[in-house]
C-alpha positions in Angstrom: 0.0 0.0 0.0 2.5 2.6 1.1 5.2 1.7 -1.3 6.0 -1.1 -3.7 5.3 -4.7 -2.6 8.1 -6.4 -4.5 11.5 -6.6 -2.9 14.2 -4.9 -4.9 16.0 -8.1 -5.6 12.9 -9.5 -7.2 12.4 -6.4 -9.3 16.0 -6.6 -10.5 15.8 -10.3 -11.3 12.6 -9.8 -13.3 14.1 -6.8 -15.1 17.1 -8.9 -16.1 14.8 -11.6 -17.4 12.7 -9.2 -19.4 15.8 -7.9 -21.1 16.5 -11.3 -22.5 13.0 -11.6 -24.1 12.2 -10.5 -27.7 10.2 -7.5 -26.5 10.9 -3.8 -26.5 10.3 -2.4 -22.9 8.7 1.0 -22.6 10.1 3.3 -19.9 8.4 6.7 -19.7 10.2 9.4 -17.6 8.7 10.1 -14.2 9.4 13.5 -12.7 7.6 12.6 -9.4 6.5 9.6 -7.5 2.9 10.3 -8.5 3.8 10.1 -12.2 5.6 6.8 -11.5 2.4 5.4 -9.9 0.4 6.4 -13.0 3.0 4.9 -15.3 2.6 1.6 -13.6 -1.2 1.7 -13.5 -1.3 2.4 -17.2 0.6 -0.7 -18.0 4.1 0.4 -19.0 7.1 -1.8 -18.4 9.3 0.4 -16.3 10.2 3.9 -15.1 13.0 6.2 -16.3 14.4 8.9 -14.1 16.1 11.6 -16.2 19.0 13.7 -14.8 17.9 16.5 -17.1 14.4 16.4 -15.8 15.6 16.3 -12.2 17.8 19.3 -12.9 15.0 21.2 -14.6 12.6 20.5 -11.8 15.1 22.1 -9.5 15.1 25.1 -11.7 18.6 24.3 -13.2 19.8 23.6 -16.7 21.1 20.1 -17.5 24.8 20.9 -17.1 25.9 18.7 -14.2 24.9 21.0 -11.4 23.0 18.4 -9.4 24.7 16.3 -6.7 24.8 12.6 -5.8 22.6 13.2 -2.8 20.0 15.1 -4.7 19.8 12.6 -7.6 19.9 9.5 -5.4 17.2 10.6 -3.0 14.9 11.7 -5.7 15.5 8.4 -7.4 14.6 6.6 -4.2 11.4 8.5 -3.8 10.3 7.7 -7.4 11.4 4.1 -7.5 9.9 3.0 -4.2 6.3 3.7 -5.1 6.1 1.2 -7.9 6.7 -2.5 -8.5 8.1 -1.6 -11.9 11.9 -1.5 -12.4 13.3 2.0 -12.4 16.5 3.1 -14.1 18.2 6.4 -13.4 20.6 8.8 -15.1 23.8 9.4 -13.1 25.3 11.8 -15.7 29.1 11.3 -15.6 29.1 9.5 -12.3 29.6 12.5 -10.0 33.4 12.3 -10.2 36.3 10.0 -10.9 36.2 6.1 -10.7 36.1 6.1 -6.9 33.1 8.5 -6.9 31.4 6.3 -9.5 31.9 3.3 -7.3 30.2 5.0 -4.4 27.4 6.2 -6.7 26.6 2.7 -7.9 26.4 1.4 -4.3 24.1 4.3 -3.3 21.8 3.6 -6.2 21.7 -0.1 -5.3 20.9 0.6 -1.7 18.1 3.1 -2.6 16.1 0.7 -4.7 17.1 1.4 -8.3 17.3 -1.5 -10.8 20.0 0.1 -13.0 21.6 3.3 -14.1 23.4 4.8 -17.0 26.7 6.7 -17.0 27.9 8.8 -19.9 31.3 9.6 -21.5 31.1 13.4 -21.5 33.5 15.6 -19.5 32.2 17.4 -16.5 30.4 19.8 -16.6 28.3 17.9 -19.2 25.4 19.1 -21.3 22.2 17.8 -22.7 22.9 15.0 -25.1 21.1 16.7 -28.0 23.0 20.0 -27.8 26.0 20.9 -30.0 29.6 21.1 -28.9 29.7 18.3 -26.4 33.2 17.3 -25.2 34.0 13.7 -24.3 36.5 12.0 -22.1 38.9 9.6 -23.8 37.9 6.0 -24.1 40.4 4.8 -21.4 39.0 7.3 -18.9 35.4 6.0 -19.5 36.6 2.4 -19.4 38.1 3.0 -15.9 34.7 4.4 -14.7 32.8 1.4 -16.0 35.3 -1.0 -14.5 34.9 0.8 -11.1 31.1 0.5 -11.4 31.3 -3.2 -12.2 33.6 -3.9 -9.3 31.5 -1.8 -6.8 28.2 -3.5 -7.8 27.1 -6.0 -5.2 23.9 -7.2 -6.8 24.8 -8.8 -10.1 21.3 -8.0 -11.4 21.8 -4.3 -11.1 22.1 -3.2 -14.7 25.0 -1.1 -15.7 24.2 1.0 -18.8 27.0 2.9 -20.6 25.9 5.9 -22.6 28.1 7.2 -25.4 27.7 10.7 -26.9 30.3 10.1 -29.5 28.0 10.0 -32.5 27.7 13.8 -32.5 31.4 14.6 -31.9 33.4 11.7 -33.4 31.0 10.0 -35.8 29.1 6.7 -35.8 32.0 4.3 -36.3 33.9 5.8 -33.4 30.7 5.6 -31.2 30.4 1.9 -32.0 34.1 1.4 -31.2 33.6 3.2 -27.8 30.6 1.1 -27.1 32.5 -2.2 -27.7 35.2 -1.0 -25.3 32.5 -0.2 -22.7 31.0 -3.7 -23.0 34.4 -5.2 -22.5 34.9 -3.1 -19.4 31.7 -4.5 -17.9 28.7 -2.6 -19.2 25.5 -4.7 -19.5 23.8 -2.4 -21.9 24.6 0.4 -24.3 22.8 3.7 -24.7 23.8 5.3 -28.0 22.8 9.0 -27.7 21.6 11.2 -30.5 21.5 8.7 -33.3 20.0 10.5 -36.3 17.9 8.0 -38.3 16.7 4.5 -38.6 19.8 3.4 -40.5 22.0 4.4 -37.6 19.9 2.6 -35.1 20.2 -0.5 -37.3 24.0 -0.2 -37.7 24.4 0.1 -34.0 22.2 -2.9 -33.4 24.2 -5.0 -35.9 27.4 -4.2 -34.1 26.4 -4.8 -30.5 26.1 -8.1 -28.7 24.3 -6.7 -25.7 20.9 -5.0 -25.0 20.4 -1.5 -26.4 18.5 1.5 -25.1 16.8 4.0 -27.5 16.1 7.5 -26.5 13.0 9.0 -28.0 13.2 12.5 -26.7 11.3 15.3 -28.4 12.9 18.3 -30.2 16.3 16.7 -30.4 18.6 15.3 -33.0 17.0 11.9 -33.2 14.1 11.2 -35.4 11.1 9.9 -33.4 10.7 6.2 -34.2 7.6 4.2 -33.4 7.4 1.4 -31.0 6.9 -1.0 -33.9 10.0 0.2 -35.7 12.2 0.0 -32.6 10.9 -3.4 -31.9 11.7 -4.6 -35.4 15.2 -3.1 -35.1 15.8 -5.2 -32.1 16.1 -2.6 -29.3 15.4 -3.6 -25.8 14.3 -0.5 -24.0 12.9 2.8 -25.2 12.8 5.8 -22.9 10.6 8.9 -23.2 12.6 10.9 -20.7 11.0 14.4 -20.8 7.6 13.7 -22.2 5.6 13.8 -19.0 7.3 17.0 -17.8 6.7 18.7 -21.2 3.0 17.6 -21.3 2.5 18.9 -17.7 4.4 22.2 -18.1 2.5 23.1 -21.3 -0.8 22.6 -19.6 0.3 24.5 -16.5 1.5 27.4 -18.6 -1.7 27.6 -20.6 -3.9 27.3 -17.6 -2.0 29.9 -15.6 -2.2 32.3 -18.6 -6.0 31.9 -18.6 -6.3 32.6 -14.9 -4.2 35.7 -15.3 -6.2 37.0 -18.2 -9.7 35.8 -17.3 -9.5 35.6 -13.5 -10.8 32.1 -13.3 -9.8 28.5 -14.1 -13.4 27.4 -14.7 -12.9 26.7 -18.4 -10.1 24.4 -17.6 -12.1 22.0 -15.3 -12.7 19.5 -18.1 -8.9 19.4 -18.9 -7.9 18.8 -15.3 -7.5 15.5 -13.6 -10.4 15.1 -11.3 -9.9 14.7 -7.6 -11.6 11.3 -7.8 -9.1 10.1 -10.4 -6.2 11.4 -8.3 -7.5 9.4 -5.3 -7.7 6.3 -7.5 -4.1 6.6 -8.5 -3.1 7.1 -4.9 -5.2 4.1 -3.8 -6.8 6.3 -1.2 -9.4 3.8 -0.2 -6.7 1.2 0.6 -5.6 3.3 3.5 -9.1 2.8 5.1 -7.9 -0.6 6.2 -5.7 1.2 8.7 -8.0 3.9 9.9 -11.7 4.3 9.0 -11.5 8.0 9.7 -9.1 8.6 6.8 -11.6 7.8 4.1 -15.1 8.4 5.5 -16.5 10.6 2.8 -17.9 10.4 -0.8 -16.9 12.4 -3.8 
């Protein structure tokens, strides 16, 4: 009732097993625990926690300003309300290999099923902006090795993200990805691929599961679930979609209140209190105290 019923070890084991099946797993981004609950109730396969969204929610640009404690605790709050597996963005790992090792253990202890670490220098930038700068392959390999050694649950999924496509080209991105797999990465996240042919080329070159990023307004063409399934990808994330949907509605609604002095015209576009209580499973709490839910909507 309060949080997820499944122990984290079971969630990770089931996530590992799902990655071996011939099915593309859909992981929408959750910017709050409430959104994570809705994602589960709507029937998705997992929850993605974006570092960019977390930064934006704090009023910061996605340039590596968030800290390990901020990211890990927000990840815990989101992951614990759902029985779905949750994976989280740890940017560049919050430091050098020793820092990465600590980051992995924090994410394990706080109930995440996996994380991805990227090969940009710090401070990093959004993966769909120009002029990204990468660390050399050896530096990233050291970080991945540190993560693999630090991991205590073998079912915690280590995902290596490479931003090399935009700066070094596709062949070099594939070469980096192969080195990351050899270093201990379980999955590869090729960022900012441009079209279906590039997704196919990456798939053909990789022996491990692959993650596709279908973020809006970026460098990547938005491919359908069917297309990504046929290409053989294992996870698709929609990292900022829920935040963008929410913020557009909030902005338009506030503009109407400012100009018209009332939100009455927006009632039909709002989530009703009754639906909110359904998502929260409000009535389940009645088992503990009849005085909590003793009214009708």
